[in-house]
Structures are given as structure tokens and as C-alpha cells.
Kinemage of the C-alpha trace (Angstrom):
@kinemage 1
@onewidth
@group {chain A} dominant
@subgroup {mainchain}
@vectorlist {calphas} color= white
{ca met a 1} P 69.336 51.807 168.438
{ca thr a 2} L 68.270 51.896 164.819
{ca ser a 3} L 65.343 49.689 163.841
{ca thr a 4} L 66.453 46.130 163.162
{ca thr a 5} L 64.650 46.352 159.804
{ca ser a 6} L 67.146 48.964 158.552
{ca leu a 7} L 70.001 47.652 156.439
{ca gln a 8} L 73.147 49.025 158.077
{ca val a 9} L 76.837 49.031 157.264
{ca ala a 10} L 79.840 50.249 159.229
{ca val a 11} L 82.815 51.963 157.614
{ca ile a 12} L 85.928 52.153 159.797
{ca val a 13} L 88.566 54.648 158.634
{ca asp a 14} L 92.102 54.417 160.021
{ca leu a 15} L 93.739 57.852 160.248
{ca tyr a 16} L 96.676 56.638 162.355
{ca pro a 17} L 100.050 56.925 160.627
{ca pro a 18} L 101.880 53.598 160.308
{ca pro a 19} L 104.713 53.147 162.831
{ca asp a 20} L 107.894 54.953 161.789
{ca ile a 21} L 106.214 56.370 158.686
{ca his a 22} L 105.657 60.023 157.815
{ca thr a 23} L 102.226 60.803 156.343
{ca asn a 24} L 100.623 64.049 155.273
{ca val a 25} L 97.222 65.490 154.471
{ca gln a 26} L 97.343 64.173 150.888
{ca his a 27} L 97.369 60.620 152.221
{ca asn a 28} L 94.186 61.321 154.199
{ca asp a 29} L 92.646 62.786 151.061
{ca gln a 30} L 93.215 59.490 149.298
{ca leu a 31} L 91.600 57.617 152.182
{ca trp a 32} L 88.509 59.818 151.968
{ca ala a 33} L 88.400 59.399 148.213
{ca thr a 34} L 88.178 55.652 148.798
{ca val a 35} L 85.384 56.175 151.323
{ca ser a 36} L 83.471 58.343 148.835
{ca lys a 37} L 83.848 55.691 146.153
{ca leu a 38} L 82.498 53.058 148.534
{ca arg a 39} L 79.501 55.209 149.428
{ca leu a 40} L 78.644 55.853 145.792
{ca asn a 41} L 79.044 52.265 144.658
{ca asp a 42} L 79.223 49.373 147.142
{ca leu a 43} L 77.232 51.026 149.949
{ca ser a 44} L 74.422 52.639 147.986
{ca ser a 45} L 71.981 49.845 148.848
{ca tyr a 46} L 72.278 50.363 152.608
{ca asp a 47} L 69.715 52.383 154.566
{ca val a 48} L 72.231 53.529 157.184
{ca val a 49} L 75.976 54.088 156.863
{ca arg a 50} L 77.837 54.471 160.157
{ca leu a 51} L 81.306 55.951 159.917
{ca tyr a 52} L 83.852 55.274 162.670
{ca val a 53} L 87.018 57.365 162.425
{ca leu a 54} L 90.049 56.016 164.294
{ca thr a 55} L 92.571 58.700 165.211
{ca ser a 56} L 95.010 59.901 167.829
{ca ser a 57} L 93.815 63.496 167.395
{ca pro a 58} L 90.098 64.387 167.409
{ca asp a 59} L 90.863 67.888 166.117
{ca asp a 60} L 92.798 66.549 163.146
{ca ala a 61} L 90.034 64.026 162.450
{ca asn a 62} L 87.321 66.682 162.507
{ca thr a 63} L 89.378 68.895 160.217
{ca ser a 64} L 89.910 65.978 157.873
{ca leu a 65} L 86.181 65.203 157.871
{ca glu a 66} L 85.366 68.829 157.097
{ca gln a 67} L 87.873 69.025 154.265
{ca ala a 68} L 86.525 65.771 152.836
{ca gly a 69} L 82.995 67.155 152.919
{ca val a 70} L 81.690 64.423 155.206
{ca ser a 71} L 78.739 65.548 157.317
{ca gly a 72} L 76.293 63.926 159.672
{ca glu a 73} L 73.413 64.642 157.308
{ca asp a 74} L 74.053 61.700 155.004
{ca val a 75} L 76.168 59.467 157.228
{ca glu a 76} L 76.375 58.940 160.996
{ca val a 77} L 79.895 59.819 162.140
{ca lys a 78} L 81.711 58.857 165.330
{ca val a 79} L 85.300 59.929 166.008
{ca leu a 80} L 87.208 57.539 168.284
{ca ala a 81} L 90.344 59.264 169.530
{ca thr a 82} L 92.970 57.478 171.615
{ca asp a 83} L 96.703 56.862 171.523
{ca asp a 84} L 96.038 53.122 171.097
{ca arg a 85} L 94.726 52.143 167.666
{ca ile a 86} L 93.573 48.732 168.940
{ca arg a 87} L 91.524 50.426 171.649
{ca ala a 88} L 89.956 52.747 169.082
{ca phe a 89} L 89.109 49.784 166.860
{ca tyr a 90} L 87.612 47.874 169.792
{ca glu a 91} L 85.432 50.848 170.715
{ca ala a 92} L 84.197 50.900 167.131
{ca lys a 93} L 83.436 47.179 167.367
{ca gln a 94} L 81.509 47.718 170.612
{ca ala a 95} L 79.473 50.445 168.949
{ca leu a 96} L 78.634 48.463 165.824
{ca asp a 97} L 77.804 45.388 167.919
{ca thr a 98} L 75.397 47.498 169.954
{ca glu a 99} L 73.728 48.476 166.670
{ca glu a 100} L 73.806 44.824 165.546
{ca ile a 101} L 75.761 45.694 162.411
{ca ser a 102} L 77.390 42.750 160.661
{ca asp a 103} L 78.642 44.298 157.397
{ca ile a 104} L 81.904 46.202 157.856
{ca arg a 105} L 84.383 47.950 155.559
{ca leu a 106} L 87.746 49.067 156.910
{ca val a 107} L 89.688 51.694 154.962
{ca cys a 108} L 93.417 52.048 155.624
{ca leu a 109} L 96.763 52.711 153.992
{ca asp a 110} L 98.165 49.735 152.119
{ca leu a 111} L 101.098 49.680 154.514
{ca gln a 112} L 98.655 48.875 157.349
{ca arg a 113} L 96.613 46.268 155.517
{ca gln a 114} L 98.355 43.262 157.092
{ca phe a 115} L 98.019 44.745 160.584
{ca trp a 116} L 94.292 45.403 160.240
{ca ala a 117} L 93.656 42.031 158.621
{ca glu a 118} L 95.122 40.357 161.702
{ca val a 119} L 93.164 42.597 164.079
{ca cys a 120} L 89.902 41.866 162.261
{ca gln a 121} L 90.568 38.132 162.300
{ca leu a 122} L 91.205 38.271 166.047
{ca leu a 123} L 88.417 40.597 167.203
{ca phe a 124} L 85.595 39.844 164.796
{ca ser a 125} L 83.640 36.590 164.848
{ca glu a 126} L 81.916 34.711 162.046
{ca val a 127} L 78.914 36.994 162.533
{ca his a 128} L 80.930 39.895 161.141
{ca his a 129} L 81.378 40.142 157.371
{ca trp a 130} L 84.342 42.445 156.885
{ca thr a 131} L 86.478 43.554 153.972
{ca leu a 132} L 89.551 45.773 153.734
{ca glu a 133} L 89.905 48.673 151.318
{ca ser a 134} L 93.522 49.809 151.264
{ca val a 135} L 95.107 52.849 149.643
{ca asn a 136} L 98.482 52.484 147.989
{ca val a 137} L 100.582 55.609 148.564
{ca pro a 138} L 104.017 55.170 146.909
{ca ala a 139} L 105.189 58.559 148.170
{ca leu a 140} L 105.251 57.451 151.811
{ca thr a 141} L 108.652 57.924 153.428
{ca ser a 142} L 109.961 55.850 156.296
{ca thr a 143} L 112.471 56.409 159.067
{ca gly a 144} L 114.376 53.278 158.206
{ca asp a 145} L 111.819 50.501 157.680
{ca thr a 146} L 110.606 49.183 154.366
{ca gln a 147} L 107.033 48.255 153.579
{ca asp a 148} L 107.959 44.565 153.861
{ca asn a 149} L 109.642 44.611 157.243
{ca his a 150} L 108.397 47.658 159.156
{ca his a 151} L 106.100 45.468 161.333
{ca ala a 152} L 108.905 43.086 162.246
{ca lys a 153} L 110.401 45.048 165.124
{ca his a 154} L 107.018 45.799 166.674
{ca glu a 155} L 105.036 43.600 169.048
{ca pro a 156} L 103.125 40.812 167.264
{ca val a 157} L 99.488 41.735 166.707
{ca leu a 158} L 98.157 38.770 168.702
{ca gln a 159} L 100.157 39.780 171.759
{ca ser a 160} L 99.104 43.413 171.372
{ca val a 161} L 95.421 42.481 171.258
{ca gln a 162} L 95.727 40.084 174.196
{ca arg a 163} L 97.553 42.708 176.236
{ca phe a 164} L 94.904 45.297 175.382
{ca leu a 165} L 92.069 43.018 176.510
{ca thr a 166} L 93.703 42.632 179.923
{ca thr a 167} L 93.406 46.415 180.415
{ca leu a 168} L 89.614 46.479 180.031
{ca pro a 169} L 87.604 47.024 183.219
{ca ser a 170} L 85.528 44.176 184.598
{ca leu a 171} L 81.841 44.874 183.988
{ca leu a 172} L 78.938 44.392 186.425
{ca gly a 173} L 81.353 43.936 189.340
{ca asp a 174} L 84.281 41.650 190.067
{ca pro a 175} L 84.503 38.031 188.885
{ca glu a 176} L 82.764 35.633 191.258
{ca val a 177} L 83.034 31.947 192.059
{ca asn a 178} L 80.246 30.199 193.972
{ca arg a 179} L 81.276 26.929 195.596
{ca ser a 180} L 79.463 23.918 196.958
{ca glu a 181} L 80.319 22.711 200.450
{ca met a 182} L 79.767 19.159 199.193
{ca ile a 183} L 83.024 19.028 197.235
{ca pro a 184} L 86.098 18.889 199.522
{ca arg a 185} L 88.231 22.007 199.287
{ca gly a 186} L 91.951 21.692 198.933
{ca val a 187} L 91.628 18.277 197.348
{ca phe a 188} L 89.553 19.758 194.530
{ca val a 189} L 89.351 23.229 193.014
{ca his a 190} L 85.851 23.875 191.751
{ca gly a 191} L 83.115 26.451 191.421
{ca tyr a 192} L 80.371 28.109 189.423
{ca ser a 193} L 80.750 31.425 187.642
{ca thr a 194} L 78.165 34.200 187.449
{ca arg a 195} L 77.665 36.752 184.666
{ca arg a 196} L 79.761 39.347 186.551
{ca gly a 197} L 83.355 40.400 186.075
{ca gly a 198} L 84.007 39.825 182.367
{ca val a 199} L 84.537 42.157 179.415
{ca thr a 200} L 81.684 41.191 177.064
{ca val a 201} L 79.390 44.162 176.385
{ca ile a 202} L 76.684 42.616 174.189
{ca pro a 203} L 73.522 43.022 176.319
{ca thr a 204} L 72.357 39.439 176.779
{ca met a 205} L 75.959 38.164 176.948
{ca ser a 206} L 77.436 40.729 179.321
{ca ser a 207} L 79.782 40.300 180.910
{ca met a 208} L 81.399 36.954 181.867
{ca asn a 209} L 80.446 34.981 178.758
{ca leu a 210} L 82.600 31.851 178.795
{ca val a 211} L 81.700 29.867 175.681
{ca tyr a 212} L 82.633 30.660 172.087
{ca val a 213} L 79.857 30.118 169.550
{ca ser a 214} L 80.445 31.030 165.914
{ca arg a 215} L 76.939 32.528 165.578
{ca lys a 216} L 77.620 35.056 168.348
{ca arg a 217} L 79.596 38.306 168.330
{ca asp a 218} L 82.168 37.449 170.992
{ca pro a 219} L 85.471 36.426 169.354
{ca arg a 220} L 87.604 33.659 170.835
{ca leu a 221} L 90.059 36.135 172.365
{ca val a 222} L 87.312 37.794 174.420
{ca ile a 223} L 86.194 34.370 175.667
{ca asp a 224} L 89.830 33.604 176.538
{ca glu a 225} L 90.118 36.874 178.460
{ca asn a 226} L 86.928 36.140 180.389
{ca arg a 227} L 88.266 32.676 181.242
{ca arg a 228} L 91.589 34.162 182.325
{ca arg a 229} L 89.826 36.512 184.747
{ca leu a 230} L 87.653 33.728 186.122
{ca ala a 231} L 90.709 31.485 186.519
{ca gln a 232} L 92.450 34.124 188.633
{ca val a 233} L 89.571 34.007 191.099
{ca gly a 234} L 88.790 30.314 190.690
{ca gly a 235} L 92.372 29.142 191.107
{ca phe a 236} L 92.722 27.025 187.958
{ca asp a 237} L 94.879 27.028 184.827
{ca tyr a 238} L 92.715 28.258 181.975
{ca thr a 239} L 95.299 27.087 179.420
{ca asn a 240} L 94.827 23.439 180.506
{ca phe a 241} L 91.072 23.500 180.207
{ca his a 242} L 88.423 21.304 178.568
{ca ile a 243} L 84.743 22.191 178.251
{ca ile a 244} L 81.760 20.204 176.987
{ca arg a 245} L 80.692 20.518 173.352
{ca thr a 246} L 76.963 20.315 173.725
{ca glu a 247} L 74.705 17.980 171.763
{ca his a 248} L 72.004 17.652 174.473
{ca gly a 249} L 72.685 13.951 174.869
{ca lys a 250} L 74.539 11.577 177.180
{ca arg a 251} L 77.889 11.060 175.448
{ca val a 252} L 80.816 11.241 177.915
{ca trp a 253} L 84.411 11.923 176.942
{ca val a 254} L 87.283 10.505 179.005
{ca val a 255} L 90.014 13.141 178.759
{ca gly a 256} L 93.011 11.671 176.981
{ca glu a 257} L 91.019 9.421 174.690
{ca glu a 258} L 90.002 10.446 171.178
{ca gln a 259} L 87.749 13.454 171.559
{ca pro a 260} L 84.291 13.202 169.990
{ca val a 261} L 82.917 16.130 168.024
{ca lys a 262} L 80.090 16.600 170.539
{ca phe a 263} L 79.691 15.437 174.130
{ca asp a 264} L 77.820 16.498 177.264
{ca gly a 265} L 80.019 14.910 179.914
{ca leu a 266} L 83.716 14.733 180.794
{ca val a 267} L 85.639 12.506 183.204
{ca thr a 268} L 89.329 12.468 184.151
{ca asn a 269} L 91.791 11.413 186.828
{ca lys a 270} L 94.521 13.710 185.529
{ca arg a 271} L 95.999 16.298 187.871
{ca asp a 272} L 95.909 20.015 187.060
{ca val a 273} L 93.439 19.486 184.204
{ca thr a 274} L 90.327 21.637 184.528
{ca ile a 275} L 87.094 20.305 183.074
{ca ala a 276} L 83.942 22.360 182.763
{ca ala a 277} L 80.279 22.272 181.829
{ca ala a 278} L 78.427 25.297 180.494
{ca gly a 279} L 74.864 26.338 181.137
{ca ala a 280} L 72.337 29.066 180.434
{ca asp a 281} L 69.326 27.296 182.027
{ca cys a 282} L 70.628 23.727 181.601
{ca ile a 283} L 72.243 22.258 184.719
{ca pro a 284} L 76.047 22.208 184.984
{ca leu a 285} L 76.839 19.252 187.272
{ca leu a 286} L 80.189 18.676 188.961
{ca phe a 287} L 81.352 15.268 190.240
{ca ala a 288} L 84.183 14.518 192.677
{ca asp a 289} L 85.403 11.205 194.112
{ca pro a 290} L 87.891 11.935 196.923
{ca val a 291} L 88.686 8.216 197.327
{ca ala a 292} L 89.498 7.153 193.762
{ca met a 293} L 90.526 10.737 192.923
{ca val a 294} L 88.369 11.163 189.852
{ca ile a 295} L 86.392 14.181 188.666
{ca gly a 296} L 83.582 14.716 186.196
{ca ala a 297} L 81.378 17.406 184.713
{ca ala a 298} L 78.106 17.260 182.811
{ca his a 299} L 75.723 19.535 180.954
{ca ala a 300} L 72.136 18.426 181.559
{ca gly a 301} L 69.475 20.093 179.484
{ca trp a 302} L 66.057 18.511 179.618
{ca arg a 303} L 66.908 16.030 176.872
{ca gly a 304} L 70.244 15.137 178.414
{ca thr a 305} L 68.535 14.865 181.789
{ca val a 306} L 65.965 12.287 180.695
{ca glu a 307} L 68.594 10.431 178.661
{ca gly a 308} L 70.578 10.104 181.884
{ca val a 309} L 73.797 12.014 181.238
{ca ala a 310} L 74.327 12.431 185.003
{ca gly a 311} L 74.098 8.685 185.516
{ca arg a 312} L 76.364 8.064 182.541
{ca val a 313} L 79.100 10.206 184.123
{ca val a 314} L 78.928 8.125 187.327
{ca gln a 315} L 79.033 4.930 185.259
{ca thr a 316} L 82.107 6.184 183.403
{ca met a 317} L 83.876 7.129 186.641
{ca thr a 318} L 83.164 3.621 187.936
{ca lys a 319} L 84.121 1.742 184.775
{ca glu a 320} L 87.221 3.707 183.792
{ca phe a 321} L 88.714 4.604 187.171
{ca gly a 322} L 87.156 2.310 189.766
{ca ser a 323} L 84.968 4.829 191.574
{ca asp a 324} L 82.396 3.568 194.045
{ca pro a 325} L 79.195 5.593 193.492
{ca lys a 326} L 78.833 5.870 197.278
{ca asp a 327} L 82.035 7.926 197.332
{ca val a 328} L 80.999 10.316 194.561
{ca arg a 329} L 79.959 13.849 195.513
{ca val a 330} L 77.765 15.807 193.105
{ca ala a 331} L 76.894 19.508 192.967
{ca met a 332} L 74.278 21.060 190.703
{ca gly a 333} L 74.838 24.581 189.428
{ca pro a 334} L 72.626 27.483 188.340
{ca cys a 335} L 69.730 26.345 186.172
{ca val a 336} L 66.110 27.056 185.364
{ca leu a 337} L 63.831 25.853 188.166
{ca pro a 338} L 60.233 24.561 188.241
{ca gly a 339} L 57.658 27.083 187.140
{ca cys a 340} L 60.199 28.868 184.951
{ca phe a 341} L 60.618 26.074 182.431
{ca gly a 342} L 58.313 23.599 180.783
{ca val a 343} L 58.042 21.085 177.976
{ca leu a 344} L 55.234 20.179 175.613
{ca pro a 345} L 52.546 17.933 177.131
{ca asp a 346} L 53.607 14.883 175.120
{ca glu a 347} L 57.203 15.397 176.278
{ca thr a 348} L 56.298 15.090 179.962
{ca lys a 349} L 56.024 11.306 179.652
{ca cys a 350} L 59.795 10.834 179.680
{ca phe a 351} L 59.918 12.731 182.992
{ca ala a 352} L 56.943 10.874 184.448
{ca asp a 353} L 58.551 7.571 183.459
{ca ile a 354} L 61.460 8.443 185.736
{ca asp a 355} L 59.106 9.520 188.511
{ca pro a 356} L 55.696 11.239 188.440
{ca ser a 357} L 56.998 13.879 190.863
{ca cys a 358} L 59.324 15.189 188.132
{ca val a 359} L 56.298 16.763 186.442
{ca val a 360} L 55.063 19.777 188.420
{ca pro a 361} L 52.104 21.379 186.615
{ca asp a 362} L 51.236 23.509 189.652
{ca ala a 363} L 54.689 25.097 189.985
{ca ile a 364} L 54.563 28.891 190.332
{ca phe a 365} L 56.282 31.004 187.721
{ca gly a 366} L 58.772 33.604 188.947
{ca ser a 367} L 58.806 37.301 188.110
{ca his a 368} L 57.277 38.492 184.816
{ca val a 369} L 59.546 41.537 185.000
{ca ile a 370} L 63.191 41.317 183.992
{ca gln a 371} L 64.106 44.812 185.189
{ca asp a 372} L 64.138 45.856 188.833
{ca thr a 373} L 61.175 47.863 190.072
{ca asp a 374} L 63.023 51.135 189.472
{ca gly a 375} L 63.767 50.151 185.882
{ca ser a 376} L 67.494 49.767 186.442
{ca asn a 377} L 69.882 46.861 186.154
{ca asp a 378} L 72.011 47.882 189.133
{ca val a 379} L 73.471 44.844 190.851
{ca asn a 380} L 72.795 46.465 194.220
{ca asp a 381} L 69.079 46.446 193.452
{ca ala a 382} L 68.916 42.720 192.704
{ca lys a 383} L 66.592 40.782 194.956
{ca asp a 384} L 68.062 38.501 197.610
{ca leu a 385} L 69.235 35.268 196.073
{ca ala a 386} L 67.412 32.048 196.763
{ca lys a 387} L 68.143 29.602 199.522
{ca ser a 388} L 68.277 25.941 198.621
{ca ser a 389} L 68.792 22.946 200.844
{ca ala a 390} L 71.855 20.847 200.150
{ca ser a 391} L 69.684 17.790 200.682
{ca gly a 392} L 66.425 19.160 199.242
{ca ser a 393} L 65.097 17.866 195.978
{ca ser a 394} L 64.051 21.041 194.219
{ca ala a 395} L 63.165 24.693 194.451
{ca asp a 396} L 60.238 26.761 193.204
{ca cys a 397} L 60.206 30.276 191.829
{ca asn a 398} L 57.746 32.422 193.744
{ca glu a 399} L 55.766 35.417 192.590
{ca asp a 400} L 58.415 37.868 193.831
{ca gly a 401} L 60.925 36.529 191.341
{ca asp a 402} L 63.071 34.718 193.895
{ca cys a 403} L 63.632 30.981 194.083
{ca glu a 404} L 62.769 29.329 197.381
{ca ala a 405} L 63.860 25.900 198.495
{ca ser a 406} L 61.330 23.317 199.527
{ca thr a 407} L 63.068 23.357 202.902
{ca thr a 408} L 64.308 26.294 204.963
{ca ala a 409} L 67.819 25.024 205.650
{ca asp a 410} L 70.300 27.884 205.534
{ca ser a 411} L 72.959 27.431 202.855
{ca asn a 412} L 74.829 30.647 202.175
{ca arg a 413} L 76.570 30.874 198.845
{ca ile a 414} L 80.292 31.477 198.925
{ca val a 415} L 81.630 34.223 196.716
{ca glu a 416} L 85.332 34.983 196.439
{ca asn a 417} L 86.464 38.453 195.453
{ca ser a 418} L 89.394 38.792 193.073
{ca gln a 419} L 91.129 41.173 195.475
{ca lys a 420} L 90.850 39.106 198.658
{ca asp a 421} L 89.631 35.709 199.800
{ca thr a 422} L 86.497 36.799 201.608
{ca leu a 423} L 83.423 34.746 202.382
{ca ile a 424} L 80.328 36.769 201.635
{ca asp a 425} L 76.801 35.883 202.575
{ca arg a 426} L 75.086 36.631 199.279
{ca gln a 427} L 71.734 36.721 201.040
{ca his a 428} L 72.750 40.064 202.527
{ca glu a 429} L 75.573 41.611 200.493
{ca his a 430} L 76.083 42.349 196.813
{ca ser a 431} L 79.090 43.524 194.819
{ca pro a 432} L 78.929 47.151 193.684
{ca ala a 433} L 77.790 47.693 190.141
{ca gln a 434} L 80.211 49.039 187.581
{ca asn a 435} L 78.064 50.699 184.974
{ca thr a 436} L 80.761 52.573 183.092
{ca asn a 437} L 83.662 51.622 180.880
{ca gly a 438} L 86.063 52.844 183.527
{ca asp a 439} L 86.362 56.393 182.249
{ca gly a 440} L 82.892 57.669 183.117
{ca arg a 441} L 81.265 56.655 179.843
{ca pro a 442} L 78.174 54.443 180.100
{ca leu a 443} L 78.426 50.834 179.033
{ca ala a 444} L 77.413 50.063 175.494
{ca ser a 445} L 74.854 47.709 177.012
{ca gln a 446} L 72.898 47.946 180.228
{ca gly a 447} L 71.646 44.393 180.574
{ca pro a 448} L 69.132 41.946 179.163
{ca ala a 449} L 65.978 43.948 179.752
{ca gln a 450} L 66.359 45.937 176.548
{ca arg a 451} L 66.120 42.744 174.508
{ca thr a 452} L 62.736 41.531 175.786
{ca ala a 453} L 60.862 43.107 172.898
{ca val a 454} L 62.796 41.156 170.271
{ca ser a 455} L 63.560 37.916 172.136
{ca pro a 456} L 60.616 35.496 172.270
{ca gly a 457} L 62.236 33.600 175.123
{ca ala a 458} L 62.285 36.750 177.225
{ca gln a 459} L 58.541 37.165 177.567
{ca gly a 460} L 57.163 36.714 181.077
{ca gly a 461} L 55.219 33.654 182.096
{ca leu a 462} L 55.389 29.990 181.247
{ca arg a 463} L 53.961 29.439 177.772
{ca lys a 464} L 50.411 28.108 177.817
{ca asp a 465} L 51.379 25.090 175.738
{ca arg a 466} L 54.064 24.022 178.241
{ca val a 467} L 53.986 21.924 181.406
{ca ala a 468} L 56.534 22.633 184.145
{ca val a 469} L 59.122 19.968 184.940
{ca asp a 470} L 61.746 19.716 187.672
{ca leu a 471} L 65.226 19.224 186.230
{ca thr a 472} L 67.034 19.181 189.569
{ca arg a 473} L 64.748 16.536 191.066
{ca thr a 474} L 64.972 14.392 187.938
{ca asn a 475} L 68.777 14.452 188.016
{ca arg a 476} L 68.776 13.739 191.747
{ca leu a 477} L 66.637 10.630 191.287
{ca ile a 478} L 68.817 9.406 188.419
{ca leu a 479} L 71.961 9.872 190.516
{ca glu a 480} L 70.464 8.077 193.501
{ca arg a 481} L 69.524 5.138 191.281
{ca glu a 482} L 73.154 4.959 190.154
{ca gly a 483} L 74.168 4.549 193.792
{ca val a 484} L 75.101 8.122 194.715
{ca leu a 485} L 74.067 8.742 198.319
{ca pro a 486} L 71.276 11.330 198.769
{ca glu a 487} L 73.400 13.205 201.292
{ca his a 488} L 76.165 13.499 198.685
{ca ile a 489} L 74.012 15.483 196.245
{ca asp a 490} L 74.046 19.262 196.685
{ca thr a 491} L 71.486 21.602 195.110
{ca ser a 492} L 72.414 24.666 197.171
{ca thr a 493} L 74.138 26.222 194.156
{ca ala a 494} L 71.198 25.467 191.842
{ca leu a 495} L 69.764 28.989 191.851
{ca cys a 496} L 67.235 29.942 189.202
{ca thr a 497} L 68.896 31.432 186.145
{ca arg a 498} L 65.684 32.924 184.773
{ca cys a 499} L 64.747 34.704 188.009
{ca asn a 500} L 68.126 36.365 188.623
{ca pro a 501} L 69.005 38.419 185.530
{ca his a 502} L 71.736 40.385 187.302
{ca val a 503} L 73.544 37.229 188.325
{ca tyr a 504} L 72.995 34.588 185.648
{ca phe a 505} L 72.545 34.159 181.925
{ca ser a 506} L 69.288 32.581 180.764
{ca tyr a 507} L 68.152 31.572 177.304
{ca glu a 508} L 64.575 31.134 178.517
{ca arg a 509} L 64.589 34.752 179.682
{ca asp a 510} L 66.748 36.514 177.103
{ca gly a 511} L 66.497 34.503 173.914
{ca phe a 512} L 69.353 34.486 171.402
{ca pro a 513} L 72.145 35.481 171.678
{ca phe a 514} L 72.695 34.424 175.275
{ca gly a 515} L 75.818 34.103 177.405
{ca asn a 516} L 77.027 31.029 179.257
{ca gln a 517} L 78.154 30.564 182.828
{ca ile a 518} L 80.129 27.425 183.689
{ca gly a 519} L 80.847 24.970 186.439
{ca phe a 520} L 84.506 23.906 186.623
{ca ile a 521} L 86.526 21.381 188.615
{ca cys a 522} L 90.117 20.140 188.764
{ca met a 523} L 92.469 18.203 191.030
{ca pro a 524} L 95.601 20.266 191.756
{ca ser a 525} L 98.858 18.344 192.001
{ca val a 526} L 99.568 20.203 195.237
{ca gln a 527} L 96.748 20.146 197.775
{ca arg a 528} L 95.536 23.605 198.766
{ca glu a 529} L 94.146 24.946 201.982
């Protein structure tokens, strides 16, 4: 990867002929003339110009490059040859995202301008600053279409892009759903995702990133595709789906009422509506009342934790739908555990005010090494995942990088494969890694380890100015004070995000940009087995 101090720009050149249109070498000459003009004028201030040539014929592209006098001495050239122009464009996007390039110029025939404008709008995010440079070629001849209507009989661009995304291989293994035994199956559909099984290739967001953020490189359609794949395994309708909009507070939205701009909790009694909470160190909590038939979800960062968002969800379930807190079941999902997260000394007071045991200055930090001992990010090499007691209060991260419960109760995590409904003891078995794009080529990203040098949050060890706190214990105590029974609170799915880089996203470990896993829950209208 080029130094981040270099000013880089990507130029994407479309050599595909428009559908039903005859082109010739003169048209390519005009495209290259536009590229040359860009290089001499608009791009002269850039340190590095990366040229991505989209074509169905690598031989024709190389000939065209040679005739245009383009060489690798003054510009870095990559020819992307495939029969699918959207696939070629997406490969170019993967490459420029790997290089962290945000400035993009796309050069095409004027007849293709509308098509590429739609593709760019769909597959770029707000991080990408793109412009189109189109070449008007009046001499183009068609086989029956005019410039105004030749797209009309072809598949809409949105559908073409969505269909293409479904063909991408799942990265880092198959999608997984980890479930808590506390929440009754059949009555409720619920679970926690991992980072495996999605299509995102950006290192710290690969691969099952499930939250769209405008400051990140994943476009909405990639997030939608990741959600679609998770929904297939999780058994929910991703088109009837609501997720928290984080403000790190205690605001709770009752689905169906006017939606606030930001909120960290959701509650509903509606059937077939999936609600979800995201996390990347913060705790995603799921709530289920099998008596009143009400569900809830909450995102509890440290601020939301001490403000009592978990308790506020229980209060809302009680006030709006008549839940008895004694009937409410709660599961806590993957989060950062004691020793791997801390707050400033003057911020510990709000934890100590809840209970002194919520501050754990002697907690042991987990591994200082993000990579496995052999330097790889192979899922098969990941250390055994932690055990946590369903009734235990917290877990610590030991020096080996695993998270151990304060009790030794066995609580195997349940993982469901997309191909078959199989219960897997994750203490002993791991999904095979998929470290290629499906055609033998290596992934554009190989995991979060490469980002440690540039991500302050990725450095090993708890910062010296921080004091460790226990988020899971704090939320447990708050829930118990709201009347939730201790035996109805499950922390077995609260594995340490920071200590398991091959399984979970973690902001504390990877810095920005980071991916998000989620916890989801719904009540199906037809009870399932």
C-alpha cells in the first residue's frame, strides 16, 4: 500500500461498448485523449495516479494502452477484464479502497454516462468524491436503439447491482448466528452475528459489516447484502428491520411511534418486525417477554450503561405493553470485557456509584498481539473462544488473549451454518477460512492486523491513563434493580470483542473505520420449532 501521506487519485476508464452499439478504435482514442487531458490538467497535483481499465478483453485493452502511449512509468495501470462491467467496476472499487483512495474520475462514452452515474451513486459512499468525464461520439451507430432509450429494454441498474452483489463469495467463512439459551426458541427468533460471512473487504470492516455510516467506505447496498445473508441464516425478514441509531444515551423508541433522530433502545410487540442493536465493543442487549409477548433491544456503551439504557428498555416494556420485569429475559452480546477497556479516573465515579465492584482496576488485559502466533489471520488458527456462565456477572481477559468466565460453567455457543442447521461447539470447531475471492485471487484485505500501525485504538495494552470497568456487571446490576431476575440474565454470549479479532469487530482494537456486529430479535407470526 502506498504511504498514506501520498496524494492519490483513481482514474477508471470504461472500454466496454454500450449495449447494442457498435464502437471502433477511434472511439477509444477519444477516451484516451480525455484521460491525457485530465492527467495534464486536473490531476497534475496528485503524487500518484492509479489507472483502472474496465474491459471485456485484456488483449484489446493492452493494445489500446500501448497505442495511447500509456505506460506504468508515469501511472500505475491495472486492467480489469470480465464479461460483467459491474464486476469490473467493483473490483476497481475494492482496489482503490484498499489503497484508501477517495478521489475518483470515471471516463466513459457519453452514451454510458447515465449508467455509470447510477452505478457510482449505488456503490460509492460519501467518502468517495467522484466525477464523470464523458466523451461525445456522434458517429456511434446503433442496432435499433437511440441514445435516449437504449437503456430502457435492459435491466434497471439497481437490480443489476443487487443481483451482482448476491454472486460475491462470503468472506472469512459462512455467516454465523450465535444464540442465547435464555431466550425461548420458536417463540422468538434472535441471535448475534459475527464478522464472518459477508462481502465487505475493507480490512477492519471485513466481512459481515452490518451498519451503514456515511464516513465509511461501505455503501448502503453492501450493508443490505450483508444483512440479507445474515437473515438467511438468522431466519428473519431483513426488509422489515429496525436498528438503533446510536447517541450513547438512554432514549428508547417504541416502534410505530414517531421515530427520533437518535436512540439506543427499541421496544415493540409487533409480529414479524425485527429489531436490532449494533456493537463494536459496546454491548448489544436483547430482551424478550414470553408472557406479554414484547421484545426489546439496546446498545449499551459505557455512557449508555451508566445512564441506564438497559433499565429504560425494561421500564418501556412495562409501561407501554404491561410486561412484568420478572418475566423478561435478557441476553448480552459480544462486547469489550474487563481489562480490555477502561475510562478516565474521574469517570469511574459513575460506575462506583452504581456499585464499587463495577470498577476493576486489577483486571488483566488480554493479548497484546492482534495476529495469531504464525502471523496469519486464518480462522482455523483462532484461539478457543471464551466460556461464560449464563448466571455469572462478568468475565476477564487473560494473558493468552482469551476471555474466561468467573465461573467454570459450560455454556457452548450455538452456531448455525447457512447450509444446514447444525449445532457446533465453538470451543472445539471452527469454520474453514476463505481467504480468496472465490477464483484463487487473494482477498484485497487480510484482516485487522495490518491497521495496527495507523490505528491508535489498536495498540496493545490498556492505556496508562485508564481504569478498567466492567460493563456486563454494571448492566446486570441495573437490570436486577429494575426487577429482572438474576437467573433471567444471560452473559454466555458476551465474548470479548477485543480479544477475538477473527470473530468480532472491535473499535478498541482496530480504531476507525471499524465494522459492526449486531444482536437481533423478532416475534414470528407463526411459531417455529
